[in-house]
N, C-alpha and C positions, 0 to 999 in steps of 0.2 A: 654611549648615549642610546637610550631606549626609544622605540617608535611610539612615543606617548600619544601623539595625536591620532594615529591610525588605531592604536589599541583602544583609545577612548571612543572612537567612532563605532568600532565593532562591539563595544560593551553595550551599546544601545540595543543590540540584537539578542543579547543574553537573556535567558529566562530570569536571571537574578536582577535584571534592570527594571526600574519602575516603568519603563516604556513598554515592557513586554505584556502588561495587562492593561487594557483600555477600559474606560467606563462609558464610552459612547457620548460623552458630553462635549468634548473638544477635539478638533482635528488640527493637530499641530503641523508646523512646517515639515517636521520630520515624517509625520504620518503621510502628509501630502506627497512628499517626494517618493516614499517607499510604496505608495499605493499602486497596485497592479489590478486592473479590472478583470473580473471573473464573470462567467455567464450568469451566475446567480444575481449579480448586480442589476442586469437588465431585466431579469425576471421580477425582482422586487419592485423596480420602477413601473413595470407593466401592471402588477397587481395593485400598486398604489393608484395608478391611473384608473383602474376599474373601480376602486373604492370611491375615487373622486366622482366618477360618472354615476355611481349609485347614490351619491349624496351623503355617504357615511358608512362606517363599518370598520372591521379589524383585519389586519394582516398578521399572521403568526409566523415568525421567522425561527424555525426550529433547527437545532443543531447540538453540538457537543462543545465542551470546554476547549477553548483555544482555536476554534475553527474560523474565527474572524467575524463573528456577529457584531461585536462592539465596534470594530474598525469599519464595517460596512455601514452601520447606523450613523457613525460620525461622518462618513463620507456623504451619505444620502441627506442627512440633516443640512449639510452645507449647501446642497444644491436645491433642496425641496422648499416649497412655500408652506409646507406643513409646519406648525409651530413646535417649539421644544416639547410642549406637553403631549404631542402626538407620538412620542417615541418613549417606550418603556423598555429600558435595556436590561436591568438587573432583576430578573424574575426570581432570584434566590434571596433577595434582601427583605428584611422586615422593617417596618416603620416604627416599631415599638418593641421593647423587651417582652411585653405581654402578648404580642401577636406573632403568629407564625408567618412564614413567607407566603403561605397560601392565603391567610387572612388579609395580608397587605395586598396581594394580587386581586382578591375579590373586590376590594375597594376601588382598584384601578379599572376594573372591568364592569362596573355597575351599568354603564351606558350600553353595554353589549349583552345584557340579559335578553332572553327571548322576548320579553314583553316590551323592551326598549329598542331592540336591534334595528327594526325597520322604521323607527320614528326618529332616532338620533341623527344629528348632523356631525357628531364627533367622529374623528378618524384616529386610528391608533395602529402603530407597528409595535408588536410585542415580540421581543427577542427572548427565547426561552429554551433551556436545555431539555433534552428528551426525558431525563429522569424527573425533572420538576413538572413537565407537561403531563407525564403519566400520573403523578401524584395529584395534579390539579383536576384532571377529568375523572379521577377516582373518588374525589370528594363528593359527599352526598348532596350538599347544597348546589354544587356545580352541575351535577347530574340532573337536578330538578329544575334549576333556573337557567341553565346555559346549554340546552339540548342541542342547539345548532352548532355551537363550537365543539361540543363533545362528539357529535356524530361526524363532524368534518375531520376530526383528528384521530378518531378510533382506528381507521385503517392503518395508521402508522405503526400500530402495535400488533397488527395481524401477523400470523405465522408466515404468510405469504408476503415477503418483503417487496414484491413487485406491485402490490396493490397501492395505488396512489391515494393521498388524502382527498377528501371531497370538498371542492370549492363551490361555494354558493354565491349569491349576488352580494352578500355583505360579510362573508367570512372567507378569507383567502389563506391558504397554507403553503409556505415555501420551505423546502427541506434542504439543508446543507448536506445531509447524508445521501441525497440523490446523486451528488457529484463525486467523481473520482478525482484524485490529485493529478491525473494524467489523461491523455486522450488515446483512444484506440482507433486506428484508421483501417477499417475493414476493407476498404477499396485499395489499400496500398500493396505494392508488389514486394516490399521489403520483408525480409525474414524477421525483422524486429519492428512491427507496425505500431509502435507506441512512442509517445513523446509527451512532454509537459510544458505547455506554453506558460503556465502559471509559475512553476519553479524556475524555468529558464529566464523568464522576464524579471523575476526577483534578483537573480544573479546578475543579469545585465544592468539592473539598476545600481547594484553595488560596484560594478567595474566600469561603468560609463565614464568616459573621459570628458566630462563637462563640469563647468564651474558651479553648477547647482547640485552636484553630487558630493555630499559631505565626506564620503569615503575617499574619493579621488582627491579632493581638496586636502584632506588630512595626509594622504600619501605624499603628495607633492610638497606639502609643508614640512613633513619629516625629512624628506630627501634634501630639501633646500637648507634644512637646519643642520645637516651633517650627520644624520643617522647612518650608521654602518650599513652599507648595501647588503651585507651578509646577515643582517638582523632577520630572524625567522618570520616575523610578521610581515616585513617588507617582501621577502622572497615568496611567502605564501600568497600575498595579495597579487604579486606579479604572476604567479602560477595560475591563480584563479582567473586572471584576465585572458588566458589562452582559451579560445573557443573549444578546442578539442577536450580540454580539461573540464570545462563546463558541461559538455555533452556527456562525458563519462560519469560525472557526478550525478546528473539527472537520470541517465539510463540505469545506473547502478541502484539508485533509490527505487526506481520503478521495478526493477528486478526483485529487490528486497520486498516490496509491497506484494508482488504476485507470489513469490516463493515462500515468504515467511509471514504473510498477513500483517505486515508492518502498517500501523495506522499513523498517518502523518497529518499534522495540522500546520497552518501557517506559523503559529507560535513556535512549534517544535522545529520547523525548518529554519527559521531565523536563528534560533539557538544553535542549530547544527552548523550554520555558516560561521558563527562565532567560534564554535568548538574546533573547526578545521583550520582556522586562521590563527587563533591565539593559543599558543602552547599553554597547557594548564600550569606549568611551572615556569612561566616566562620571566617573572620577576627574579626568581632565584637563578635562572639561566643567565640573565644580564648581570645581576649583582655578583654572582659567584663565579663568573667567567667559565661557564660550563660548556662552551661551544664545542670543544674537542670531544667531550664525552656524550653530548646530547644533541649535536647538530642535526643528524638525520631524524632523530626521534621528534624534533620540534617542527619538522617540515610537513607540508600538506599530505604527501602520499602516506606517510606514517600515521598522521592524525586521522586520515580518512579510513584506513583499513585496521588500525590498531587502537583507535581512541575509544574511550568508554564513558565519556562525560555526557553523552547524549544518546537517546534511544535509537536515533537513526544510525549513529556511529556503531552502536552495538550490533544492529542488524547487518550493516554493511561489512562488519568484521567477519561475518560468516562467508562473505564473498571475496575475502582476501585472496589474491591470485596465488600466494605462497601456500595456501591450504588446498589448492586444487592440483592434484597430482596428474601429470601427463608426461609422455616422452618428450614433447616439445619443451615443456617447462624444464625438465631435467637438462636438456641440451643448453638452453639459455643460461641456466644457473651455473653449469659447469664452465661455460665460456666466461661468464662474469667473474667467477671465483678464481680463475687462473689468469686474469688480465692485470695489467699494470696501469690502465687508464680505461675510460669508457670506450669499449670497442668501437672502431670507426663505422662499422656497418650496423651497429645495434639500434641506433636511432636514425631516422631519416634526416636529410638535410633540412627539410621544412621544420621538423620537430626541434632540431638543434638551434635553428635560427630563432625560434619562439621562446626558448628557455632563457631564464636570466643568466647573464654571463658569469656573475659571481657564483651561481649555483654550480655551473659546469666546472669552473675553475676550482672551487673548494672540493668538489667531489673527486676530481683528478688528483688533488693534493692528498686526499685520504687514500686513494689507490696507491700513490707513490710512497706511502708510509710503511714500506717494507712488510706489507701484509698484516700489520697489527690490527687493522680495522676492516679486514677483507670481508668478514661475514656481514657486518652492519652495512658496509658499502654495497655489497652484492644485493642484499635484500632491498635496499633503498632504490637502486637503479632498476631492479626488476619491477618493483611496484610503480616506479616513475614511468616506465615504458607502457605499462597497462593503463596508467592514468591518461597518457597521451593518445591512446587508441582503444576505445571501448570495444570489447567483445565478450559475450557471455561464455563461461566455461561449461554451461549446462545445455546439453542437447535436448533434454526433456523440456527445459524452459522454452527453447525455440519451437519444439514440437507442439507444446501446448498453445503457444501464440498462434501457430499455423492452424491448429484445430479450432481455436476460438474464432479466428477469421473466417474459416469455412462455415462454422455453426451460425455466425452472425449473417453470413451471406446465403443461408439456407442450402448449403451444398450437401446434397444427399450422399455423396461419396464420403465426405468427412463424417457425416452422421453414421454411416455404415461402419466406417473405420473405428469409431469409438465404441460402437456396440460389439464389434469383433474383439476389441481389446478387453472389454468386460467379460465376454463369453469365455475367452481364453484364460482369463485370470481366475474365474470362479473355482475350478478344481485346484488350481495352484495355491489358492488361498488356504486350502486344507492339506497342502503338501503333496498333491497328486499331479502327475504329468500326463495322465490319461486324457486324451482329447477326442471327444465325440460330440457332435452337435446335439442340443436339446437334452443334455444330461446334467444333473445337479448333484454335487456331493452331499451325502447325508452327514449329520453331525457326528455319527459314530464312525470313527476311522481307526484302523489298527495298523500294525507294522507289516503284516503279510497280506491283509485284505483291506480293500477300500470299497465302501458301499455308495452306490449312486441311484438316484431316482430319475425316472423319465419325466420330462416336462417340455411341452411345446412352448418355446420362447418366441413371442411375436412383438418385436420392437415397434414403438410408436415414434412419431416425429419428436425430435429434441425441442424443448422449450427454453428459450434464452431471452435476455433483455438487452437491447442495444438501440439507443435513440438515433434516428437519422438526422435529427435537428442539432443535437449537442453531442459532439464527439467524446465528451467526458462523462456522459451519462450511459452507463452500461454496468452489467454485473460480470465479475470475473469467474462466474460459474454458470452451469446450466443444469436443467433437470431432464433426466432420461426416464422412460417408463416402458413397461412390458404389459401387453394386453392379456387379460384373463376374463373368463365369463362373469365372475362376481365383481371384482374390482382390480384395477391395475396395481402393479408393484413398481414403485418409483425408486430412483437413486439420484442423489444430487452430486454432481461431479464438479470438483474444484481442482486446483493445481496439486494440492497435497495428496488427494486420493489418486489422481492421474499419475503422479510420480510413483506412488506405492504400487499401482497396478503394472506400471512399466517395469519396475524392479522385479516383480513376480514373473512377468513374462520373459524377462531376460535371464531367469534362472536363480534369482535370489530365493533362499528358503524362507517360507512364511514362519513367523514367530509363533510360539505355542500359546502366547497370551495376547489379549486384545489391547492395543494401545491407541493413541490418539489418531493415528493414520487409518487403521483398519477397523475401528469400532463400527463406523457407519456401514462399511462393506459387509461386516459380519452380520449385522442386523438385516441387511438386504438379502444375503444368501439364506438366512433363516426364514425370511418371508417366502422365498422361492421354494424352500423345502416344504413349507406348509401347504404349498399348492400341488405338490407331487402326490400321485396316487400310489403310495408305497404299500398299501394294503394288498394290492394286486400283483405288483412286480418290482423287484429290486435287482439292479445289475451289480455283480460282485467282480471287482478287478483284482487279480492276484498280483503279487510283487513282480512276477515275470510278464505282466501285462496280459496274461490269459484272462478271458472273460467268461463268467458264468452268469446264468439267469436264475434268480430265486423268485419263484412265482407260486401262486395258489391255483390248483386245478379246479375244474368245474365241480368236483366232489369234495373240495375243501382240503385236499392233501397238499402239503408243501413240497415243491419240486425244485431241485438244483440241477440245472443242465448246462 
């Protein structure tokens, strides 16, 4: 018997469900239960109050597809005394086959032309995607008749993404893109100073043991109906109820965001929860009696690290502990591979007490199967242990978080540290291990000789963005710059570049071609080379690290000393 009720409940979270895309017109019981308040909700209410006090005006709610604009509007409409006509949700729609979406939008914005803006008593919240907003303010009519709206939103598309939009008395702009999916605690003493209230609270909604939780009700209904306790959906839900599992899932997603630039939206996250609970081949699993062959593959640890149904799963797959080689991992795997049951000391008593009894029982039955399934069993138990206790396998990730924490706190020692990392990596980027301060490798490098130019490098304070008011408003990168008489040379540092520089400084050979990681660094070094006075003096470093000076004498002769 299948866990039909619980499966049906999780189907609501799937991107294939009609509930995955909202139109902002209705706030259903399902929406109301799953609603998790975010800082942007209070910001929207605040701007709406300002428009009320002004007597009329417009609030532009700007974001990307799937980030929750429609859900937020549905929620606000339910609480607000603004009429339904005061909310324009779908800025991509056209009211007629003969009209473009921009034409339709112009009709909705007539009251907010420059000539009407300070006369109207109408109030409007306009939810609009970044792409459509860009097209709107690029329209010639809009540029002419809606200058205040255009001028307020233009900074959004500035190259400097720390420039905020301009709020006026009657035009307010709120950006979903200002918010991260997680918080950074710059005042924390933890080596992992990040968390996500939003993602954690969504999971807590799903596992809450209350009668108004449709997931929990479905789970208890299936259990009462006699569903096999070894059913993978049942076991996965029970695993998700474990707080340490929830923490690992959230922290792993945050790590993927930082390390792989994973872009996550509420819609994508809900689909992810569906994907790690409901095995893609669940119906065939139940109908075809495939438990023996696919039991471990259908469970949460495997779906989390090996699933490919969802973008978040694909990113987390890169963090699969089985892909991270270490001596400790080798020891654990060898113990698991030679065991006849889950080793007594492999999991803590606390962890064992939280795990579903049927999961432990069935896993030990596989262990006792004369070693026929030992590889699958070993991989599953290894991943299960990591799921029960989050820790990153990347020292560079921890180092970068510590660096960001120092940068956000204006720690000059951390600033000096990253400038030292860059200075050391500059020659290594061109394959040289010659280290001397204020020397820049020239683009012409040979096998026996390497050429350097002299350059006085004067670091300036690092520029970063981190809000004191909202822990989820910050940038995961910062800008460095070096002072020169004409203009500074800058370098934008993010995790990907930081990781590359650390690899160079630990001895990894630089590649002979420019790739995604080092392209920005190559441009940066070329700018430094342009600042060198190579016409007067060049340092030549031989392969044996002997140093020669190539210079021009006062009489124009070239000297090599």
